[in-house]
C-alpha positions as CSV (number, residue, x, y, z in Angstrom):
1,X,22.6,-17.2,-46.1
2,X,19.4,-14.9,-45.6
3,X,17.2,-17.6,-47.6
4,X,18.8,-20.2,-44.9
5,X,17.8,-17.5,-42.2
6,X,14.5,-16.7,-43.4
7,X,13.7,-20.4,-43.7
8,X,15.0,-20.7,-40.5
9,X,12.4,-18.4,-38.9
10,X,9.5,-19.3,-41.1
11,X,10.3,-22.8,-40.2
12,X,10.5,-22.2,-36.2
13,X,7.5,-20.1,-36.7
14,X,5.4,-22.8,-37.9
15,X,6.9,-25.2,-35.3
16,X,5.8,-22.6,-32.4
17,X,2.4,-22.1,-33.7
18,X,1.8,-25.7,-34.1
19,X,1.9,-25.6,-30.5
20,X,1.0,-29.5,-29.4
21,X,3.5,-30.5,-32.5
22,X,6.2,-28.5,-31.3
23,X,6.1,-30.5,-27.8
24,X,6.1,-33.7,-29.6
25,X,9.2,-32.6,-32.4
26,X,12.5,-33.2,-31.7
27,X,15.1,-30.4,-32.8
28,X,18.7,-30.2,-33.2
29,X,21.5,-28.0,-34.2
30,X,24.5,-28.7,-36.4
31,X,27.2,-26.8,-37.2
32,X,28.4,-28.2,-40.2
33,X,31.8,-26.7,-40.8
34,X,32.7,-26.5,-37.4
35,X,32.0,-30.4,-37.4
36,X,34.0,-30.9,-40.5
37,X,36.9,-28.6,-39.0
38,X,37.3,-30.2,-36.1
39,X,37.7,-33.8,-37.5
40,X,41.0,-35.5,-37.3
41,X,41.3,-35.8,-41.0
42,X,40.6,-32.0,-41.1
43,X,43.6,-31.1,-38.7
44,X,45.6,-33.3,-40.2
45,X,45.1,-31.9,-43.4
46,X,45.4,-28.5,-42.4
47,X,48.7,-29.3,-40.2
48,X,50.5,-30.8,-43.1
49,X,49.6,-27.8,-45.6
50,X,50.7,-25.2,-42.3
51,X,53.9,-27.4,-42.4
52,X,54.5,-27.9,-46.1
53,X,58.0,-26.5,-47.3
54,X,56.0,-24.2,-50.2
55,X,53.3,-22.7,-47.4
56,X,56.4,-22.0,-44.9
57,X,58.3,-20.3,-47.9
58,X,55.2,-18.2,-48.3
59,X,54.7,-17.4,-44.8
60,X,58.0,-16.6,-44.4
61,X,58.0,-14.4,-47.3
62,X,55.4,-12.6,-46.1
63,X,56.9,-11.7,-42.8
64,X,60.2,-10.7,-45.0
65,X,58.4,-8.5,-47.0
66,X,56.0,-6.7,-44.1
67,X,59.4,-6.5,-42.4
68,X,61.3,-4.5,-45.4
69,X,57.9,-2.1,-45.6
70,X,58.1,-1.7,-41.8
71,X,61.8,-0.6,-41.9
72,X,61.2,1.6,-45.7
73,X,58.4,3.5,-43.8
74,X,60.6,4.0,-40.4
75,X,63.3,5.4,-43.0
76,X,60.7,7.6,-45.1
77,X,60.0,9.0,-41.7
78,X,63.3,9.6,-39.9
79,X,64.8,10.6,-43.4
80,X,62.0,11.7,-45.4
81,X,62.1,15.4,-45.0
82,X,66.0,15.7,-46.6
83,X,64.9,13.7,-49.7
84,X,64.3,15.6,-52.7
85,X,60.5,15.0,-54.9
86,X,62.5,12.3,-57.1
87,X,63.9,10.3,-54.1
88,X,60.2,10.5,-52.4
89,X,58.7,9.5,-55.5
90,X,60.9,6.3,-55.8
91,X,60.4,5.4,-52.3
92,X,56.9,5.3,-52.6
93,X,57.4,3.5,-55.9
94,X,59.6,0.8,-54.1
95,X,56.6,0.5,-51.3
96,X,54.1,-0.3,-53.4
97,X,56.3,-2.7,-55.0
98,X,56.5,-4.4,-51.8
99,X,53.3,-4.3,-50.9
100,X,52.3,-5.7,-54.2
101,X,54.5,-8.5,-53.8
102,X,53.3,-9.2,-50.2
103,X,49.6,-9.3,-51.3
104,X,50.5,-11.7,-54.2
105,X,51.8,-14.0,-51.5
106,X,48.9,-13.8,-49.5
107,X,46.8,-14.6,-52.2
108,X,48.6,-17.6,-52.8
109,X,48.5,-19.3,-49.1
110,X,44.6,-18.3,-49.2
111,X,44.4,-20.0,-52.6
112,X,46.2,-23.2,-51.0
113,X,44.0,-22.8,-48.0
114,X,41.0,-22.9,-50.1
115,X,41.8,-26.0,-52.0
116,X,42.9,-27.9,-48.8
117,X,39.4,-26.9,-47.5
118,X,37.5,-28.0,-50.7
119,X,39.2,-31.3,-50.5
120,X,38.4,-31.7,-46.9
121,X,35.1,-31.1,-47.6
122,X,35.3,-33.6,-51.0
123,X,36.1,-36.2,-48.4
124,X,34.2,-35.8,-45.5
125,X,30.4,-34.4,-46.9
126,X,29.4,-38.1,-47.7
127,X,30.4,-39.4,-44.7
128,X,29.1,-36.3,-42.6
129,X,25.6,-36.9,-44.1
130,X,26.3,-40.7,-42.8
131,X,27.3,-39.4,-39.3
132,X,24.2,-36.8,-39.3
133,X,21.7,-39.5,-40.3
134,X,23.2,-42.0,-38.0
135,X,22.7,-39.5,-35.0
136,X,19.3,-38.4,-36.1
137,X,17.9,-42.0,-35.8
138,X,19.7,-43.1,-32.6
139,X,18.4,-39.9,-31.2
140,X,15.0,-39.9,-32.4
141,X,15.8,-36.2,-33.8
142,X,12.6,-34.8,-36.4
143,X,14.7,-31.5,-37.3
144,X,18.1,-30.5,-37.5
145,X,18.9,-26.7,-38.0
146,X,22.1,-25.3,-39.5
147,X,23.8,-24.0,-35.7
148,X,25.4,-21.3,-38.4
149,X,22.2,-19.3,-37.9
150,X,20.7,-20.1,-34.9
151,X,20.9,-17.5,-32.4
152,X,20.0,-19.5,-29.4
153,X,20.0,-23.2,-28.5
154,X,20.3,-25.1,-25.1
155,X,23.4,-26.6,-25.3
156,X,21.6,-30.2,-25.3
157,X,20.3,-29.9,-28.5
158,X,23.5,-29.1,-30.1
159,X,24.7,-32.5,-32.0
160,X,28.0,-30.9,-33.4
161,X,30.2,-33.1,-31.4
162,X,28.3,-36.3,-31.6
163,X,28.5,-35.9,-35.8
164,X,32.7,-35.1,-34.8
165,X,32.9,-38.3,-33.2
166,X,31.2,-40.4,-35.8
167,X,33.5,-38.8,-38.5
168,X,36.4,-39.3,-36.5
169,X,35.4,-43.3,-35.9
170,X,34.3,-43.5,-39.7
171,X,37.3,-45.0,-41.6
């Protein structure tokens, strides 16, 4: 990420120093991840994941465990002063187990989302290259910069939506 930023800064500095060349160079920005995630394909894939029974069960399990933890914490706050040291230790141990269960379920959810993102990228990356190339040729763009590392750009130089439209149109 830092190398990309340095490269971008060096590239922009070179263009600024070129003066005349800058006036003739057409620059655009593109947010590749936003382009992929905003396609019909990606939205469909992510919706399918979120409505899948396994994902729903994990999400429900996390919510249930979180509710149990909250209830256990409230019980400890209310009754903890009257507990023996053994009861406090046992309660703390149960809380730690519940937290570990929630963390494990959360990691499974993240793994499922990560896998879906990899599938989206694997499917769309070749199509995105073609879409970007088509937009670049149509708009006569000389340079496309990653929009995620650009601090400011006028809206008219951002080609992300044009790439999304082409990806949605591609079959």
